[in-house]
C-alpha positions as CSV (number, residue, x, y, z in Angstrom):
1,M,-79.6,58.9,-4.4
2,T,-78.1,60.7,-1.2
3,T,-75.9,58.9,1.0
4,E,-75.8,59.9,4.8
5,M,-71.9,60.7,6.3
6,T,-71.5,60.3,9.4
7,K,-68.4,61.8,11.8
8,E,-68.1,58.8,13.9
9,A,-65.4,56.4,12.9
10,A,-66.2,52.6,13.4
11,V,-65.4,50.0,15.9
12,E,-62.6,48.5,12.7
13,Q,-61.5,52.2,12.7
14,I,-60.7,52.7,16.4
15,L,-59.3,48.9,16.5
16,Y,-57.0,49.6,13.6
17,A,-55.8,52.9,15.1
18,S,-55.7,51.5,18.9
19,I,-53.3,48.6,17.6
20,L,-51.3,51.2,15.5
21,E,-50.9,53.9,18.6
22,K,-49.8,51.2,21.0
23,G,-47.6,49.4,17.9
24,M,-45.9,53.3,17.6
25,Y,-45.2,53.7,20.9
26,F,-43.7,50.4,21.2
27,G,-41.8,50.6,18.5
28,L,-40.2,54.1,19.1
29,L,-39.5,53.4,22.8
30,S,-37.8,49.7,21.1
31,L,-35.9,52.3,19.1
32,I,-34.0,54.4,21.6
33,V,-33.7,51.6,23.7
34,T,-31.8,49.9,21.1
35,F,-30.0,52.7,19.9
36,V,-28.3,53.6,23.1
37,L,-27.3,50.3,23.8
38,Y,-25.4,50.4,20.3
39,V,-23.8,53.8,21.0
40,S,-23.3,53.5,24.6
41,G,-21.0,49.9,23.8
42,I,-23.1,48.0,26.1
43,M,-24.0,45.4,23.5
44,P,-21.0,44.8,21.5
45,A,-21.5,46.0,17.7
46,V,-20.7,43.7,14.1
47,V,-19.6,47.4,12.8
48,P,-17.6,49.7,15.5
49,C,-20.0,53.2,15.8
50,C,-16.5,55.1,14.6
51,E,-17.1,53.4,11.6
52,V,-20.4,53.2,10.6
53,A,-20.1,56.7,8.7
54,N,-17.7,55.2,6.4
55,Y,-20.5,53.0,4.9
56,W,-23.3,55.7,4.7
57,H,-22.6,56.7,1.1
58,M,-23.4,52.8,0.1
59,P,-26.2,51.5,-1.2
60,V,-27.6,48.4,0.8
61,K,-26.1,45.5,-1.6
62,K,-22.7,47.3,-1.1
63,Y,-23.1,47.9,2.3
64,L,-23.6,44.7,3.4
65,E,-20.9,43.0,0.5
66,A,-18.2,45.5,2.5
67,V,-19.8,44.6,6.1
68,N,-19.8,41.0,5.0
69,Q,-15.9,41.4,3.9
70,N,-14.7,43.8,6.4
71,F,-16.2,42.5,9.8
72,L,-18.3,38.9,9.1
73,Q,-16.6,37.0,6.3
74,W,-19.5,34.7,6.0
75,E,-19.5,32.7,3.2
76,H,-22.7,34.5,1.7
77,V,-23.6,38.0,2.3
78,P,-26.3,38.5,4.4
79,T,-29.6,38.8,2.9
80,G,-33.5,39.2,3.8
81,W,-33.7,38.0,7.5
82,S,-30.5,36.9,8.2
83,W,-29.7,39.8,10.2
84,L,-31.6,37.6,13.0
85,K,-28.7,35.8,13.4
86,L,-26.9,38.6,14.4
87,V,-29.4,40.4,16.6
88,G,-27.2,39.6,19.6
89,K,-25.3,42.5,18.1
90,G,-25.9,46.3,19.2
91,D,-26.6,47.6,15.4
92,F,-27.9,44.7,14.4
93,L,-30.3,44.6,17.4
94,N,-31.8,47.7,16.1
95,F,-33.6,46.3,13.4
96,L,-36.2,44.8,15.7
97,P,-37.9,47.6,16.5
98,I,-37.9,48.5,12.8
99,A,-39.0,45.3,12.1
100,T,-41.6,45.7,14.3
101,L,-42.5,49.1,13.2
102,S,-42.7,47.7,9.5
103,G,-45.0,44.8,10.7
104,I,-47.1,46.5,13.2
105,T,-49.4,47.1,9.7
106,I,-50.0,43.6,9.0
107,L,-51.4,43.4,13.1
108,C,-53.8,46.1,12.4
109,Y,-55.3,44.5,9.6
110,A,-55.5,41.4,10.6
111,A,-57.4,42.3,13.8
112,I,-60.2,44.1,11.9
113,V,-61.0,41.3,10.0
114,P,-63.4,39.5,12.7
115,G,-65.3,42.1,12.9
116,L,-65.8,43.3,9.4
117,F,-67.0,39.9,8.8
118,R,-69.2,39.9,11.9
119,R,-70.8,42.9,11.0
120,D,-71.4,41.0,7.5
121,D,-69.2,43.8,5.5
122,K,-67.7,40.7,3.5
123,A,-66.0,43.1,1.0
124,M,-64.4,44.8,3.0
125,G,-63.3,41.8,5.2
126,L,-61.9,40.0,2.4
127,M,-60.0,43.5,1.2
128,A,-58.5,43.7,4.7
129,L,-57.5,39.9,4.8
130,A,-56.1,40.1,1.1
131,T,-53.9,43.1,2.5
132,A,-52.8,41.5,5.6
133,L,-51.6,38.3,3.9
134,V,-50.2,40.2,1.0
135,L,-48.1,42.5,3.4
136,A,-47.2,39.1,5.3
137,I,-45.9,37.7,2.4
138,A,-43.9,40.2,0.8
139,A,-42.3,40.8,4.3
140,S,-41.6,37.4,4.6
141,G,-39.3,37.4,1.0
142,I,-40.8,34.1,0.1
143,V,-41.6,35.5,-3.1
144,G,-38.0,36.5,-3.8
145,G,-38.6,40.5,-3.6
146,G,-39.4,41.4,-0.2
147,A,-37.5,41.6,2.7
148,H,-34.3,42.4,1.4
């Protein structure tokens, strides 16, 4: 029993790659723009640029605790998606393109699901759908482990 190998990409592979490419370029451009807004001082920051290096050595949890203690003074240390409350600050605005780049794979998988089912590839369709759902649930933080 031999199977024929083809060198042509499936429609779903091309769609996935196209979305991934556009998302990557959009995310990269967004990273550059938000970084310039931050370092130029056009947007105010929670942590001033001149003090950022003081926090680089810290693990994320200690960093968030220090930022909260020294700058935010919130009742609770920011975790998960609470950074969205600070998106108007230059240093936290940078998180938007990072979240975009992290989430583009979810969009890629979700986009190929209909085509897989249309061509009656139920196994791959279910795997792509399950992958998109697992990634979305993990990113949401609703199971307690993601987005922290």
